[in-house]
C-alpha positions as CSV (number, residue, x, y, z in Angstrom):
1,M,38.4,168.5,148.4
2,A,40.9,169.5,146.1
3,Q,43.2,167.3,144.4
4,V,46.9,167.1,145.0
5,E,49.9,167.1,142.9
6,K,53.6,166.9,143.9
7,R,56.2,167.8,141.2
8,G,59.5,168.9,142.5
9,G,59.6,168.9,146.3
10,L,56.2,171.2,146.0
11,L,52.4,169.7,146.9
12,R,50.3,171.9,144.8
13,K,46.6,172.0,145.2
14,S,44.5,172.3,141.9
15,S,43.2,175.7,143.4
16,A,45.2,178.3,141.9
17,S,44.2,180.7,145.0
18,K,46.3,179.3,147.6
19,K,50.3,179.1,147.4
20,P,52.0,175.9,146.7
21,L,53.1,174.1,149.8
22,K,56.5,172.4,150.0
23,E,56.6,168.9,151.5
24,K,58.4,168.5,154.8
25,V,61.7,167.0,153.3
26,V,62.2,170.1,150.9
27,L,61.9,172.2,153.9
28,M,64.6,170.6,155.8
29,Y,66.6,170.1,153.0
30,D,66.1,174.3,152.5
31,E,67.4,174.6,156.5
32,I,70.6,173.0,155.4
33,F,71.0,175.1,152.6
34,M,71.1,178.0,155.3
35,T,74.4,179.2,156.8
36,E,73.2,178.5,160.3
37,D,73.4,174.8,161.8
38,P,69.7,173.3,161.5
39,S,69.8,171.5,164.9
40,K,70.5,174.5,166.9
41,C,66.6,175.2,166.6
42,S,65.7,171.8,166.7
43,P,67.6,168.7,168.5
44,R,65.8,166.4,167.0
45,F,66.6,167.5,163.4
46,W,68.7,165.1,161.9
47,E,67.2,162.5,163.2
48,E,63.6,163.2,162.1
49,L,65.6,164.0,158.4
50,F,66.3,160.2,157.8
51,L,62.4,159.2,158.6
52,M,61.7,161.4,155.7
53,K,61.6,160.0,152.1
54,V,64.5,161.2,150.5
55,N,63.8,163.6,147.0
56,L,66.7,163.2,145.4
57,E,65.9,165.2,142.5
58,Y,65.4,168.6,144.5
59,L,68.6,167.5,146.9
60,E,70.8,167.1,143.9
61,G,69.0,170.3,141.5
62,K,69.6,172.7,145.0
63,L,73.6,171.1,144.8
64,E,73.8,171.8,141.7
65,S,71.8,176.0,141.6
66,L,74.9,176.9,143.7
67,D,78.0,178.1,142.7
68,G,80.9,177.6,144.1
69,E,81.4,180.5,146.6
70,E,77.4,179.9,148.0
71,L,78.7,176.5,148.1
72,M,81.7,176.8,150.5
73,K,79.1,179.2,153.1
74,I,77.2,176.1,153.8
75,K,80.5,173.8,154.1
76,D,79.9,172.9,157.8
77,N,76.0,171.9,157.1
78,I,77.3,169.8,154.3
79,N,79.7,168.0,156.0
80,C,77.6,167.9,159.3
81,L,75.0,165.8,156.5
82,F,77.7,164.0,155.5
83,Q,78.6,162.4,158.7
84,H,75.1,162.1,160.1
85,C,74.5,159.7,156.8
86,I,77.3,157.8,157.5
87,Q,76.2,157.4,161.5
88,A,72.6,156.3,159.8
89,L,74.0,153.5,158.1
90,G,74.6,151.8,161.3
91,E,71.4,152.3,162.9
92,D,68.7,149.3,163.1
93,H,65.7,150.9,161.5
94,P,66.1,150.4,157.7
95,I,64.1,152.9,156.4
96,R,66.9,155.6,157.8
97,V,69.5,153.3,156.6
98,V,68.0,153.2,152.6
99,N,67.4,157.4,153.4
100,A,71.3,157.7,153.7
101,L,72.5,155.5,151.5
102,Q,70.2,157.6,149.0
103,T,70.9,161.1,150.3
104,L,74.3,160.3,149.7
105,C,74.2,159.6,146.4
106,A,72.4,163.4,146.0
107,L,75.2,164.6,148.1
108,I,78.1,163.0,146.1
109,R,76.7,163.6,142.6
110,G,75.3,166.9,143.7
111,V,78.8,168.4,145.0
112,H,80.8,166.9,142.2
113,Q,78.8,168.7,139.2
114,K,80.4,171.9,141.5
115,N,83.9,170.2,140.7
116,K,85.1,172.8,138.1
117,S,88.0,174.4,137.7
118,T,86.7,177.7,138.8
119,S,85.1,176.9,141.6
120,G,88.3,176.8,144.2
121,F,87.1,173.7,146.3
122,D,88.0,170.6,147.1
123,I,85.6,167.8,146.9
124,I,86.6,166.2,150.2
125,N,86.6,169.1,151.6
126,M,83.7,170.1,151.1
127,L,81.8,167.0,151.8
128,M,83.7,165.7,154.7
129,G,86.3,168.2,156.0
130,F,90.1,167.4,155.7
131,D,90.5,167.1,159.3
132,K,87.4,164.2,159.1
133,A,88.1,162.9,156.2
134,E,90.2,159.7,156.8
135,L,87.7,158.4,159.3
136,C,84.5,159.4,157.9
137,M,85.4,157.3,154.6
138,K,86.9,153.8,156.6
139,N,83.4,154.1,158.5
140,L,81.2,154.7,155.4
141,M,83.5,151.9,153.7
142,E,83.1,149.3,156.7
143,S,79.4,150.3,157.0
144,L,78.8,149.2,153.2
145,D,81.0,146.2,153.4
146,S,78.8,145.0,156.2
147,L,75.8,145.5,154.3
148,L,77.0,143.6,151.1
149,C,78.4,141.0,153.6
150,A,75.0,141.0,156.0
151,E,71.8,138.4,155.3
152,G,69.7,141.4,155.0
153,S,67.7,142.9,152.5
154,E,68.8,142.0,148.9
155,S,67.5,145.6,147.7
156,L,69.6,147.4,150.5
157,K,72.5,145.7,148.9
158,S,71.6,147.0,145.3
159,L,71.3,150.7,147.1
160,C,75.0,149.9,148.5
161,L,76.4,148.8,145.3
162,K,74.6,152.0,142.9
163,L,76.1,153.7,145.9
164,L,80.1,152.5,145.4
165,L,79.1,153.1,141.5
166,C,78.1,156.7,142.1
167,L,80.9,157.2,144.0
168,V,83.6,155.4,141.3
169,T,82.3,157.6,138.4
170,V,81.4,161.0,139.4
171,T,84.1,162.1,137.4
172,D,84.8,161.2,133.5
173,N,88.2,160.0,134.2
174,I,88.4,157.7,137.6
175,S,91.9,158.0,138.3
176,Q,91.4,161.9,139.2
177,N,88.8,161.1,141.6
178,T,90.5,161.6,144.8
179,I,87.8,159.9,147.2
180,L,88.8,156.6,145.6
181,E,92.2,156.7,147.6
182,Y,89.9,155.5,150.6
183,V,88.3,153.0,148.3
184,M,91.9,151.7,147.9
185,I,92.6,152.1,152.0
186,N,89.2,150.3,153.0
187,S,89.3,147.9,150.6
188,I,85.7,146.4,149.3
189,F,87.3,143.4,147.4
190,E,86.4,140.7,149.5
191,A,82.4,141.6,149.7
192,I,82.6,141.6,145.7
193,L,83.9,138.4,146.0
194,Q,81.1,137.2,148.2
195,I,78.2,138.6,146.3
196,L,80.1,136.5,143.0
197,S,80.6,133.3,144.4
198,H,76.9,133.6,146.6
199,P,74.3,132.3,143.4
200,P,71.6,134.2,145.2
201,S,73.6,137.1,145.5
202,R,75.5,136.5,142.1
203,R,71.8,136.3,140.6
204,E,71.1,139.6,142.0
205,H,73.6,141.9,141.9
206,G,76.4,140.1,139.5
207,Y,76.5,142.8,136.7
208,D,76.9,145.3,139.4
209,A,79.6,144.3,140.9
210,V,81.4,142.9,138.5
211,V,81.5,146.3,136.6
212,L,82.2,148.0,139.9
213,L,85.5,145.6,140.4
214,A,86.3,146.6,137.0
215,L,86.4,149.8,137.3
216,L,88.0,149.7,140.9
217,V,91.1,147.6,138.9
218,N,91.3,150.5,136.4
219,Y,91.8,153.6,139.1
220,R,95.4,154.9,139.1
221,K,96.4,151.3,137.4
222,Y,99.7,152.6,136.1
223,E,101.0,155.0,138.6
224,S,100.7,152.9,141.8
225,V,99.6,150.2,143.4
226,N,96.1,149.1,143.2
227,P,95.0,146.6,146.1
228,Y,91.8,145.7,143.9
229,I,94.9,144.3,141.1
230,V,96.9,142.2,143.2
231,K,93.9,140.9,145.4
232,L,91.9,139.9,141.8
233,S,95.6,139.0,140.1
234,I,95.5,135.7,143.1
235,V,92.2,134.8,143.4
236,D,92.2,130.7,142.8
237,D,88.9,130.4,144.8
238,E,86.7,128.1,141.8
239,A,83.4,129.1,143.0
240,T,84.4,132.9,142.8
241,L,86.0,132.5,139.8
242,N,83.3,130.5,138.5
243,G,80.9,132.7,139.4
244,M,82.3,135.8,137.5
245,G,82.6,133.8,134.4
246,L,78.5,132.8,134.6
247,V,77.7,137.2,134.9
248,I,79.8,138.1,132.4
249,A,79.0,134.9,129.8
250,Q,74.9,135.7,130.6
251,A,75.7,139.4,130.0
252,L,77.2,138.5,126.4
253,S,74.7,136.2,125.9
254,E,71.9,138.7,126.2
255,Y,73.9,141.2,124.0
256,N,74.5,137.9,121.3
257,R,70.4,137.9,121.3
258,Q,69.6,141.4,121.2
259,Y,71.8,141.2,118.1
260,K,70.1,137.7,116.7
261,D,66.7,139.4,117.7
262,K,68.0,143.0,115.3
263,E,69.1,140.8,112.5
264,E,65.8,138.8,112.3
265,E,64.0,141.8,112.1
266,H,65.9,142.7,109.1
267,Q,65.5,139.3,107.5
268,S,61.7,139.3,107.8
269,G,61.3,138.2,104.4
270,F,63.2,136.7,101.0
271,F,62.5,139.9,99.0
272,S,63.7,141.8,101.8
273,A,66.5,139.3,102.4
274,L,67.5,140.0,98.9
275,T,67.2,143.7,98.6
276,N,69.1,144.2,101.9
277,M,72.3,142.2,100.3
278,V,72.0,144.0,97.7
279,G,72.0,147.3,98.7
280,S,74.8,146.3,101.5
281,M,77.1,145.6,98.1
282,F,76.9,149.4,97.2
283,I,76.2,151.4,100.6
284,A,77.0,149.6,103.6
285,D,77.4,152.9,105.4
286,A,77.4,153.0,109.4
287,H,73.5,154.0,109.4
288,E,72.5,151.0,107.5
289,K,74.7,147.9,110.0
290,I,72.7,146.5,112.5
291,S,72.6,148.5,115.9
292,V,72.6,147.5,119.2
293,Q,74.3,148.3,122.7
294,T,77.6,147.9,122.9
295,N,78.2,146.5,126.3
296,E,81.9,147.9,127.1
297,A,81.9,147.5,130.8
298,I,81.2,143.8,130.7
299,L,84.4,143.4,128.2
300,L,86.6,145.4,130.2
301,A,85.6,143.2,133.1
302,L,85.9,140.0,131.0
303,Y,89.9,141.4,129.7
304,E,90.8,142.4,132.9
305,A,89.7,138.7,134.5
306,V,91.7,136.8,131.7
307,H,94.6,139.3,131.6
308,L,95.5,139.6,135.4
309,N,94.2,136.0,136.8
310,R,95.9,133.4,135.4
311,N,93.3,130.5,137.2
312,F,90.4,132.3,134.7
313,I,91.5,130.8,131.9
314,T,89.8,127.6,132.8
315,V,86.5,129.2,133.2
316,L,86.1,129.8,129.5
317,A,86.7,126.4,128.7
318,Q,83.5,125.1,131.4
319,S,80.0,125.0,130.8
320,H,77.7,126.5,132.8
321,P,74.4,124.6,134.2
322,E,72.9,127.9,135.0
323,M,73.5,130.0,131.8
324,G,70.0,127.6,131.0
325,L,67.9,128.4,134.4
326,V,65.3,131.4,134.2
327,T,65.2,132.8,137.7
328,S,62.4,135.3,139.1
329,P,64.2,138.3,140.9
330,V,63.5,138.8,144.7
331,S,62.1,142.3,144.1
332,P,59.8,143.3,141.0
333,A,60.5,144.4,138.0
334,P,61.0,147.9,137.4
335,T,58.2,149.5,135.4
336,T,60.6,151.6,133.3
337,P,63.3,149.8,131.4
338,V,66.6,149.9,132.8
339,T,69.6,150.2,130.4
340,P,72.7,148.1,131.7
341,L,75.2,150.3,133.2
342,G,78.0,150.4,131.1
343,T,76.5,150.2,128.0
344,T,76.6,152.5,125.1
345,P,73.5,153.4,123.2
346,P,73.6,152.7,119.4
347,S,75.1,155.4,117.3
348,S,75.3,156.5,114.0
349,D,79.2,156.2,113.6
350,D,81.7,152.9,114.1
351,E,83.5,154.0,116.7
352,H,82.2,152.2,119.8
353,R,81.7,148.8,117.9
354,L,85.2,149.4,116.6
355,H,86.7,150.2,120.3
356,S,84.5,147.0,120.9
357,G,86.0,145.1,118.5
358,K,89.4,146.1,119.1
359,L,88.9,144.8,122.9
360,C,87.3,141.8,121.9
361,L,90.7,140.8,119.5
362,I,93.3,141.9,123.0
363,I,90.8,139.4,125.3
364,L,91.7,137.0,122.4
365,T,95.5,138.0,122.4
366,C,95.5,137.4,126.3
367,I,93.6,133.7,125.9
368,A,96.2,132.9,122.8
369,E,99.2,133.0,125.0
370,P,98.3,130.6,127.7
371,M,96.3,128.6,125.2
372,R,94.8,125.5,126.8
373,H,94.8,122.7,123.9
374,R,92.2,119.9,125.5
375,K,92.6,116.7,123.6
376,K,90.3,115.1,121.4
377,A,87.8,113.4,123.4
378,A,88.0,109.2,122.7
379,D,84.1,109.1,121.7
380,K,84.3,110.3,118.0
381,N,80.5,110.3,118.2
382,L,81.1,113.6,120.7
383,P,81.3,116.8,119.0
384,C,84.3,117.9,120.9
385,R,86.6,120.3,119.8
386,P,89.8,122.1,121.6
387,L,88.9,125.8,122.1
388,V,91.8,126.7,120.1
389,C,89.6,125.9,117.1
390,A,86.5,128.0,118.0
391,V,89.2,130.9,118.8
392,L,90.8,130.0,115.1
393,D,87.1,129.7,113.5
394,L,86.4,133.2,115.1
395,M,89.8,135.2,113.5
396,V,88.8,133.0,110.1
397,E,85.4,134.3,110.0
398,F,86.4,137.6,111.1
399,I,89.1,138.2,108.0
400,V,87.0,136.7,106.0
401,T,83.9,138.6,106.2
402,H,84.6,142.2,107.3
403,M,85.6,143.8,104.3
404,M,84.9,147.5,105.2
405,K,85.0,150.6,102.8
406,E,87.3,152.1,105.9
407,F,89.3,149.3,106.3
408,P,90.6,147.9,110.1
409,M,93.7,147.1,109.8
410,D,94.1,147.6,113.2
411,L,91.9,144.7,114.1
412,Y,93.0,142.5,110.6
413,I,96.6,142.6,112.4
414,R,95.2,141.6,115.4
415,C,93.8,138.3,114.4
416,I,96.5,137.6,112.4
417,Q,98.4,137.7,115.8
418,V,96.5,135.9,117.5
419,V,96.4,133.2,114.8
420,H,100.5,133.6,115.0
421,K,100.6,132.9,118.6
422,L,98.3,129.8,118.2
423,L,100.5,128.2,115.9
424,C,103.6,129.1,118.0
425,Y,101.9,127.0,121.1
426,Q,101.5,124.5,118.9
427,K,105.1,124.0,117.4
428,K,106.6,124.5,121.2
429,C,104.2,122.1,122.9
430,R,104.1,119.7,119.9
431,V,100.3,119.4,119.3
432,R,99.0,118.9,115.9
433,L,95.7,120.6,115.8
434,H,92.6,118.8,113.5
435,Y,91.7,122.2,111.8
436,T,90.5,122.8,108.3
437,W,93.3,125.5,106.9
438,R,92.1,126.2,103.2
439,E,89.8,129.4,104.1
440,L,93.1,130.8,106.3
441,W,95.3,130.1,103.5
442,S,92.8,131.2,100.8
443,V,94.9,134.6,99.7
444,L,96.3,132.3,96.6
445,R,93.5,133.4,94.5
446,L,93.7,136.6,94.7
447,S,97.4,136.5,93.7
448,T,96.2,135.0,90.4
449,N,94.1,137.5,89.6
450,A,94.2,141.2,88.1
451,G,92.9,142.8,91.0
452,Q,94.1,145.7,93.7
453,W,95.2,143.1,95.6
454,K,97.4,140.9,93.2
455,E,101.1,142.3,94.4
456,A,100.1,142.2,98.0
457,A,98.8,138.5,97.9
458,S,101.4,137.8,95.8
459,K,103.9,138.5,98.4
460,V,101.7,136.7,101.1
461,T,101.9,133.4,99.1
462,H,105.8,133.8,98.4
463,A,105.7,134.0,102.3
464,L,104.1,130.3,102.5
465,V,106.8,128.6,100.3
466,N,107.1,126.0,102.8
467,I,103.2,125.5,102.8
468,R,103.4,125.4,99.0
469,A,106.5,123.0,99.1
470,I,104.5,120.6,101.2
471,I,101.7,120.4,99.1
472,N,103.4,120.2,95.8
473,H,105.4,117.0,97.0
474,F,103.1,115.0,98.9
475,N,100.2,115.8,96.7
476,P,101.7,113.8,94.1
477,K,102.9,110.7,96.4
478,I,99.6,110.7,97.9
479,E,97.4,110.2,94.6
480,S,100.2,107.4,93.4
481,Y,99.9,105.3,96.4
482,A,95.4,105.4,96.4
483,A,96.1,104.4,92.4
484,V,98.5,101.3,93.2
485,N,96.6,100.2,95.9
486,H,92.9,100.8,94.8
487,I,91.9,102.8,96.9
488,S,89.4,105.7,96.1
489,Q,90.1,107.8,99.6
490,L,92.6,107.2,102.2
491,S,92.7,106.8,106.0
492,E,94.3,109.4,108.3
493,E,97.0,106.8,108.9
494,Q,97.0,105.5,105.1
495,V,98.5,109.0,104.7
496,L,101.0,109.8,107.4
497,E,102.5,106.1,106.3
498,V,103.1,108.2,102.7
499,V,104.3,111.3,104.4
500,R,106.9,109.0,106.9
501,A,108.0,107.4,103.2
502,N,108.8,110.6,101.8
503,Y,109.7,113.2,104.3
504,D,113.4,112.3,103.4
505,T,112.7,113.9,100.1
506,L,111.1,116.9,100.9
507,T,113.2,120.0,100.6
508,L,111.9,123.1,102.7
509,K,113.6,126.4,103.3
510,L,114.9,127.5,106.5
511,Q,112.8,129.9,108.2
512,D,114.1,131.5,111.3
513,G,112.3,133.6,114.3
514,L,108.4,132.5,113.0
515,D,107.7,131.0,116.5
516,Q,108.9,133.9,118.2
517,Y,106.6,136.6,119.1
518,E,106.2,140.1,121.0
519,R,104.4,139.4,124.5
520,Y,101.4,141.4,125.0
521,S,101.8,144.5,127.0
522,E,98.7,147.0,128.4
523,Q,101.2,149.4,129.9
524,H,103.8,149.8,126.8
525,K,101.1,149.2,124.2
526,E,97.7,150.1,124.7
527,A,97.4,152.6,127.8
528,A,95.8,155.4,126.1
529,F,92.9,153.2,124.5
530,F,92.1,151.5,127.8
531,K,92.0,154.9,129.5
532,E,89.9,156.3,126.7
533,L,87.7,153.2,127.0
534,V,87.4,153.5,130.9
535,R,86.8,157.1,130.4
536,S,83.6,156.2,128.1
537,I,82.5,153.0,130.5
538,S,82.1,156.1,133.6
539,T,80.2,158.4,132.1
540,N,77.9,155.4,130.4
541,V,77.4,154.2,134.1
542,R,76.5,157.8,135.7
543,R,74.3,158.2,133.2
544,N,72.6,155.2,133.3
545,L,72.2,155.4,137.5
546,A,69.4,157.7,136.7
547,F,66.8,158.7,139.6
548,H,64.4,156.1,139.2
549,T,67.3,153.5,139.8
550,L,68.5,155.5,143.0
551,S,65.3,156.2,144.4
552,Q,64.4,152.2,144.8
553,E,60.8,152.6,145.1
554,V,60.7,149.0,146.1
555,L,62.5,149.6,149.2
556,L,59.9,152.1,151.0
557,K,57.5,149.3,150.1
558,E,59.9,146.5,152.0
559,F,60.4,149.0,154.8
560,S,57.3,150.4,154.8
561,T,56.7,149.3,158.4
562,I,59.1,150.7,160.9
563,S,60.0,148.4,164.2
């Protein structure tokens, strides 16, 4: 018996004597691409179509192969297919729902491929028709909301989120995606929050839900009132905020794990480490650096949460017990590794790393303005420090260690601004922070060396006149106190006693305005950066929504029996 091979919607026989046969669903697609209504000759056409396994590749490819004029000729059939997809979402048979969701993905992606300036047609009109668009999208969003909030299949919910991500990212600039007006009117915000607040759903769909929310928040955010921004800004439910924080924390932890693994690969032995170190002194070019995928979508989600929701700041200081739990997914892992949505592949240039670095520093800037300074624990054995210390450690580490050939001055300025805001907060709230400042104020060694930075370092050192005055005034007093009392090492209380006793004789230069800073403003300062960032994320999400992530073979196995 001849072997049968399936490729591109064709059923090919190994014998070359016979023409290849098309599978039935492909024949039905071909009927849709005719100008006649396919249901005229076959009244059960639409009912049968959604019982057939979707051929995403063929349907999307067929749409892409037509020019604008050819597509306009079958507009009525495209509208009809779109409407029947939405109707099928309300069916009891899960197979029909799955096939309808997949067909919608192919339709939306395929038609948008033709949305060029020369095509001469409107996307909404081509998919739904102007007169029916409002009702169609209302029904679609209500169906997706119901599916996401129901107790049903987790795999089905996953496909709903994939469809929404597909809908949001079909254009590079999401603010030019006119269909999203209907997504604004018919909000799914509550469904996203439900996913994030419910542990089983969060483990399965949290990543996609957070990326989807971050993108929806950025739709025309500077031009009109975006309901997702308004709603995110007032969320105060602890379970929801913690759920969002947990998803973001896990994604960033995975990124750090990948980086650590790459770093260990580069440091496999003493000789290797030595040669890498010496080599990097002279040829620290971009391709020599450790490259891992940058997860800009998750960083954007963290930024929006910190920037928009004042309650989210408390999540940052909390520990998450679930972080240590390893959970088995409900559905089998795909055989082909799936790239996380919104991640940027490692590249040979520094652009994405600089963008990610800038975004991280903007996030820290937003955190620093309402910074929380937790008091030190009474038990001194506990290795507990205020959150601000970790931020300062990070800023100092960045300033000291990132001496690149192409100096990222913008990032350094942002680091200094973060430190400045933290110090302003301490002065305002009269908080005395136990922190080792030596590393931050060590520009002094450069001012005494005859290097290219001597002049700049001297200016900075001169600006620290009060710090030097304090050191020069109190050091001799402290040393004298220790000598007179025969104490080798003074306690904190003894040092404070010396300071109080000699404070009146200290002379400081009056500095005005040091505790003032310009508050962070996204729209006025960073709008261009975020527009470009969201465009990049949208492109990467669309690219990573490959056929194998949309086809969901596991769904067909899950719903193989139609009741």
